[in-house]
KEDREN-114567 format. One record per residue (C-alpha): residue number from 1; z, y, x. Coordinates in steps of 0.25 Angstrom, whole numbers, plus 5000, padded with zeros to 4 digits. Example, Ala and Ser with C-alpha at 12.3 -4.5 7.8 and 13.67 -1.06 7.14 Angstrom:
<pts>
PT  num     z     y     x
PT    1  5031  4982  5049
PT    2  5029  4996  5055
</pts>
This chain:
<pts>
PT  num     z     y     x
PT    1  5543  5583  5313
PT    2  5551  5571  5310
PT    3  5544  5558  5315
PT    4  5543  5547  5304
PT    5  5552  5538  5311
PT    6  5559  5533  5298
PT    7  5549  5532  5287
PT    8  5552  5517  5288
PT    9  5564  5519  5279
PT   10  5556  5524  5268
PT   11  5547  5512  5267
PT   12  5553  5501  5275
PT   13  5551  5491  5264
PT   14  5536  5493  5264
PT   15  5535  5495  5279
PT   16  5542  5483  5284
PT   17  5534  5471  5279
PT   18  5521  5479  5282
PT   19  5526  5483  5296
PT   20  5530  5469  5300
PT   21  5517  5463  5294
PT   22  5509  5472  5302
PT   23  5517  5470  5315
PT   24  5515  5455  5313
PT   25  5500  5457  5311
PT   26  5499  5465  5323
PT   27  5505  5454  5332
PT   28  5518  5461  5333
PT   29  5530  5451  5330
PT   30  5540  5456  5320
PT   31  5551  5449  5329
PT   32  5560  5446  5318
PT   33  5561  5431  5314
PT   34  5566  5427  5301
PT   35  5580  5432  5299
PT   36  5586  5419  5298
PT   37  5579  5414  5311
PT   38  5587  5408  5322
PT   39  5587  5418  5334
PT   40  5587  5412  5348
PT   41  5600  5413  5355
PT   42  5615  5417  5352
PT   43  5621  5430  5357
PT   44  5636  5431  5354
PT   45  5636  5445  5349
PT   46  5639  5447  5335
PT   47  5633  5434  5331
PT   48  5619  5439  5334
PT   49  5608  5429  5339
PT   50  5597  5433  5348
PT   51  5583  5432  5344
PT   52  5572  5427  5353
PT   53  5563  5438  5359
PT   54  5550  5438  5350
PT   55  5542  5439  5358
PT   56  5548  5435  5371
PT   57  5543  5445  5382
PT   58  5540  5441  5396
PT   59  5551  5448  5405
PT   60  5554  5447  5420
PT   61  5564  5457  5421
PT   62  5579  5452  5420
PT   63  5586  5465  5416
PT   64  5583  5477  5406
PT   65  5589  5491  5408
PT   66  5591  5498  5395
PT   67  5594  5513  5394
PT   68  5598  5515  5379
PT   69  5606  5523  5369
PT   70  5620  5520  5368
PT   71  5624  5510  5357
PT   72  5610  5507  5353
PT   73  5607  5492  5356
PT   74  5614  5480  5349
PT   75  5621  5471  5359
PT   76  5614  5459  5354
PT   77  5600  5465  5357
PT   78  5604  5466  5372
PT   79  5611  5453  5372
PT   80  5599  5446  5366
PT   81  5589  5452  5375
PT   82  5597  5448  5387
PT   83  5598  5434  5382
PT   84  5584  5431  5377
PT   85  5578  5437  5389
PT   86  5588  5435  5400
PT   87  5587  5450  5404
PT   88  5599  5458  5407
PT   89  5600  5471  5399
PT   90  5606  5483  5406
PT   91  5609  5495  5397
PT   92  5612  5510  5400
PT   93  5615  5519  5388
PT   94  5613  5533  5385
PT   95  5618  5543  5374
PT   96  5606  5552  5373
PT   97  5591  5554  5376
PT   98  5594  5564  5386
PT   99  5603  5555  5394
PT  100  5592  5544  5394
PT  101  5581  5554  5397
PT  102  5589  5560  5409
PT  103  5592  5547  5415
PT  104  5577  5542  5414
PT  105  5571  5555  5418
PT  106  5580  5556  5430
PT  107  5574  5543  5436
PT  108  5582  5531  5430
PT  109  5572  5519  5432
PT  110  5581  5507  5428
PT  111  5579  5507  5413
PT  112  5570  5498  5405
PT  113  5572  5504  5391
PT  114  5577  5517  5385
PT  115  5579  5522  5370
PT  116  5574  5537  5370
PT  117  5574  5544  5357
PT  118  5561  5550  5351
PT  119  5562  5564  5356
PT  120  5564  5560  5371
PT  121  5553  5550  5371
PT  122  5542  5559  5373
PT  123  5549  5566  5384
PT  124  5551  5553  5391
PT  125  5537  5549  5389
PT  126  5532  5563  5395
PT  127  5541  5561  5407
PT  128  5536  5546  5410
PT  129  5549  5540  5407
PT  130  5544  5529  5398
PT  131  5534  5519  5400
PT  132  5523  5516  5390
PT  133  5526  5503  5382
PT  134  5516  5492  5382
PT  135  5516  5489  5367
PT  136  5510  5475  5370
PT  137  5524  5471  5376
PT  138  5531  5476  5363
PT  139  5526  5467  5352
PT  140  5538  5469  5344
PT  141  5536  5484  5342
PT  142  5529  5479  5330
PT  143  5542  5478  5323
PT  144  5544  5493  5324
PT  145  5542  5502  5311
PT  146  5529  5509  5313
PT  147  5536  5522  5307
PT  148  5544  5522  5320
PT  149  5532  5521  5330
PT  150  5522  5530  5335
PT  151  5531  5543  5334
PT  152  5527  5556  5340
PT  153  5537  5555  5352
PT  154  5529  5542  5356
PT  155  5516  5540  5350
PT  156  5511  5526  5349
PT  157  5525  5521  5355
PT  158  5519  5521  5369
PT  159  5533  5523  5375
PT  160  5543  5519  5365
PT  161  5547  5510  5353
PT  162  5557  5514  5342
PT  163  5571  5509  5343
PT  164  5579  5516  5332
PT  165  5579  5529  5324
PT  166  5589  5537  5317
PT  167  5594  5551  5314
PT  168  5604  5561  5318
PT  169  5612  5567  5306
PT  170  5626  5570  5302
PT  171  5637  5560  5300
PT  172  5650  5563  5293
PT  173  5663  5556  5289
PT  174  5664  5560  5274
PT  175  5679  5556  5274
PT  176  5684  5567  5283
PT  177  5673  5578  5283
PT  178  5675  5587  5271
PT  179  5662  5595  5272
PT  180  5651  5585  5273
PT  181  5639  5591  5281
PT  182  5625  5590  5276
PT  183  5617  5598  5287
PT  184  5617  5599  5302
PT  185  5622  5614  5300
PT  186  5634  5609  5293
PT  187  5639  5603  5307
PT  188  5643  5617  5311
PT  189  5653  5617  5301
PT  190  5667  5621  5307
PT  191  5673  5609  5299
PT  192  5666  5599  5308
PT  193  5670  5605  5322
PT  194  5676  5595  5330
PT  195  5673  5583  5320
PT  196  5659  5580  5324
PT  197  5652  5569  5332
PT  198  5638  5570  5337
PT  199  5627  5563  5345
PT  200  5626  5568  5359
PT  201  5612  5572  5357
PT  202  5607  5586  5361
PT  203  5594  5586  5354
PT  204  5600  5581  5341
PT  205  5612  5591  5341
PT  206  5603  5603  5346
PT  207  5593  5599  5335
PT  208  5603  5599  5324
PT  209  5607  5613  5329
PT  210  5593  5618  5329
PT  211  5591  5613  5314
PT  212  5603  5621  5309
PT  213  5597  5633  5315
PT  214  5583  5631  5309
PT  215  5576  5627  5322
PT  216  5568  5615  5325
PT  217  5575  5603  5330
PT  218  5565  5602  5342
PT  219  5564  5617  5345
PT  220  5559  5620  5359
PT  221  5563  5635  5357
PT  222  5573  5639  5368
PT  223  5577  5651  5359
PT  224  5581  5642  5347
PT  225  5589  5632  5356
PT  226  5596  5644  5362
PT  227  5599  5649  5348
PT  228  5606  5636  5344
PT  229  5615  5635  5355
PT  230  5627  5642  5349
PT  231  5626  5633  5336
PT  232  5624  5621  5345
PT  233  5636  5624  5353
PT  234  5644  5626  5340
PT  235  5640  5612  5335
PT  236  5642  5605  5349
PT  237  5656  5611  5349
PT  238  5659  5605  5335
PT  239  5655  5591  5339
PT  240  5667  5583  5343
PT  241  5660  5571  5349
PT  242  5646  5569  5355
PT  243  5643  5554  5355
PT  244  5629  5548  5356
PT  245  5634  5534  5359
PT  246  5642  5531  5346
PT  247  5644  5544  5338
PT  248  5649  5535  5326
PT  249  5662  5531  5333
PT  250  5668  5545  5332
PT  251  5665  5545  5317
PT  252  5670  5531  5314
PT  253  5683  5534  5323
PT  254  5685  5548  5316
PT  255  5683  5556  5328
PT  256  5672  5563  5322
PT  257  5669  5566  5307
PT  258  5655  5570  5307
PT  259  5643  5573  5316
PT  260  5629  5570  5321
PT  261  5625  5556  5323
PT  262  5614  5545  5323
PT  263  5611  5537  5311
PT  264  5615  5523  5316
PT  265  5628  5528  5321
PT  266  5630  5534  5307
PT  267  5627  5522  5300
PT  268  5637  5514  5308
PT  269  5647  5524  5306
PT  270  5645  5524  5291
PT  271  5647  5509  5291
PT  272  5661  5511  5298
PT  273  5665  5522  5288
PT  274  5657  5524  5275
PT  275  5662  5539  5275
PT  276  5653  5542  5287
PT  277  5640  5548  5281
PT  278  5627  5552  5287
PT  279  5622  5565  5283
PT  280  5607  5569  5285
PT  281  5608  5584  5287
PT  282  5600  5594  5279
PT  283  5592  5599  5291
PT  284  5588  5585  5294
PT  285  5592  5574  5302
PT  286  5587  5571  5316
PT  287  5578  5558  5316
PT  288  5575  5551  5329
PT  289  5570  5538  5335
PT  290  5575  5530  5347
PT  291  5565  5522  5355
PT  292  5563  5511  5366
PT  293  5556  5514  5378
PT  294  5554  5509  5392
PT  295  5556  5519  5404
PT  296  5544  5521  5413
PT  297  5550  5514  5425
PT  298  5558  5503  5418
PT  299  5560  5491  5428
PT  300  5561  5480  5417
PT  301  5550  5485  5407
PT  302  5547  5470  5404
PT  303  5562  5468  5399
PT  304  5561  5482  5391
PT  305  5549  5477  5384
PT  306  5556  5463  5381
PT  307  5568  5472  5376
PT  308  5560  5480  5367
PT  309  5553  5468  5361
PT  310  5566  5460  5359
PT  311  5573  5472  5352
PT  312  5562  5475  5343
PT  313  5563  5461  5337
PT  314  5568  5462  5322
PT  315  5578  5451  5324
PT  316  5585  5459  5335
PT  317  5583  5474  5332
PT  318  5590  5472  5318
PT  319  5603  5473  5326
PT  320  5601  5488  5327
PT  321  5605  5488  5311
PT  322  5618  5483  5315
PT  323  5622  5491  5328
PT  324  5613  5503  5327
PT  325  5608  5506  5313
PT  326  5598  5517  5315
PT  327  5584  5517  5309
PT  328  5578  5504  5314
PT  329  5563  5505  5317
PT  330  5561  5490  5318
PT  331  5555  5484  5306
PT  332  5558  5470  5310
PT  333  5572  5472  5313
PT  334  5574  5478  5299
PT  335  5567  5467  5292
PT  336  5575  5456  5300
PT  337  5588  5463  5296
PT  338  5584  5464  5282
PT  339  5582  5450  5280
PT  340  5592  5443  5290
PT  341  5605  5437  5285
PT  342  5610  5432  5299
PT  343  5625  5434  5301
PT  344  5628  5445  5311
PT  345  5640  5455  5313
PT  346  5639  5470  5310
PT  347  5643  5480  5320
PT  348  5657  5478  5316
PT  349  5657  5463  5318
PT  350  5656  5460  5303
PT  351  5647  5449  5297
PT  352  5634  5455  5292
PT  353  5619  5452  5291
PT  354  5607  5460  5296
PT  355  5602  5461  5282
PT  356  5616  5468  5278
PT  357  5614  5477  5290
PT  358  5599  5480  5285
PT  359  5604  5483  5271
PT  360  5615  5493  5276
PT  361  5605  5500  5285
PT  362  5594  5502  5275
PT  363  5604  5507  5264
PT  364  5610  5518  5273
PT  365  5605  5532  5272
PT  366  5608  5533  5287
PT  367  5599  5522  5292
PT  368  5589  5523  5280
PT  369  5587  5538  5281
PT  370  5583  5545  5268
PT  371  5568  5550  5267
PT  372  5572  5564  5265
PT  373  5581  5564  5278
PT  374  5569  5560  5286
PT  375  5560  5571  5279
PT  376  5569  5582  5284
PT  377  5573  5575  5298
PT  378  5570  5580  5312
PT  379  5566  5573  5325
PT  380  5569  5577  5339
PT  381  5557  5578  5347
PT  382  5554  5581  5362
PT  383  5555  5596  5365
PT  384  5548  5595  5378
PT  385  5551  5606  5388
PT  386  5562  5612  5379
PT  387  5571  5600  5381
PT  388  5579  5607  5393
PT  389  5583  5617  5382
PT  390  5589  5607  5374
PT  391  5596  5601  5385
PT  392  5601  5614  5390
PT  393  5606  5618  5377
PT  394  5614  5605  5375
PT  395  5620  5606  5388
PT  396  5624  5620  5386
PT  397  5630  5618  5373
PT  398  5637  5604  5375
PT  399  5642  5607  5389
PT  400  5636  5595  5396
</pts>
């Protein structure tokens, strides 16, 4: 059953003032000063000025080790954290949940913060890879939309907090593709062979194949997974480029004409070329939520708490609308962007304002997903002991 991760979009105008008021009454600071307030100190990066931590956390660590998704944190956030706290940020990146999980489960113990996606969180919790969060040390969690909280994969947010959310769906350059796909099943059209880019995501690509054969996207039936193997192999062979770092690049450059892509990448690709369209497939898109979590053996947990609180500030996290415009669960960030007219540069270096980014973000059916698409969407969940079946299938078909 699809988690209700995105119902905010259907009632954002009603929820926003109420949620912020409740957060204030509960003692959780909204962390977004007036949009015209002067932040604390300059960072010479696209004209951005760093806000002060609100509140400032007590930290004794002098470094913070991030293990995070590729291309998923604005440079200014890292620069500002280093400046306001005097803490050096070291960043390692991964391109799939499986890559991150393999490294942590193998004993990597240097990391202080990770960004697991919903379906792998419960597995990491069961295996003791994440530590319980002390909510008393996270006052700015009050900035988060309640609709993204308390999900089935982490009831009560004992181990994780929302980072961003989005969907996997179809992208197509309508200038060069004659037959526009409307379903996942259309991707097997011979016309598309050798022209597609896809996120390098085993659960997503296997899940799409399962859906086209009438199976559950989270099946644990070994016979069903074996049955889709020839069809999955056909799709993999037709995909020209697997890229979970910046799949939009191939579309913008013309190296691919269509494919399977995340919402944020699709939105940015469309800004570059309006002929690039995002298609919600007839069988339903795949919806997901990425989170922030602290590994069980994090050596600098105090710095991780400071990082989470600082990035949750509305006057900082709105930068995601510029660089990584997925579904943003931070109400304070959205409100700050909606009202702010400060001069900044967009991702291409052109003058803009947070309010202009917000308007484009809210107007798009990529980031502001239609209700009917949520209703027929799917969520990938932890398949427990069946996970090795997925790993084996993907390895055999993709040849890794």
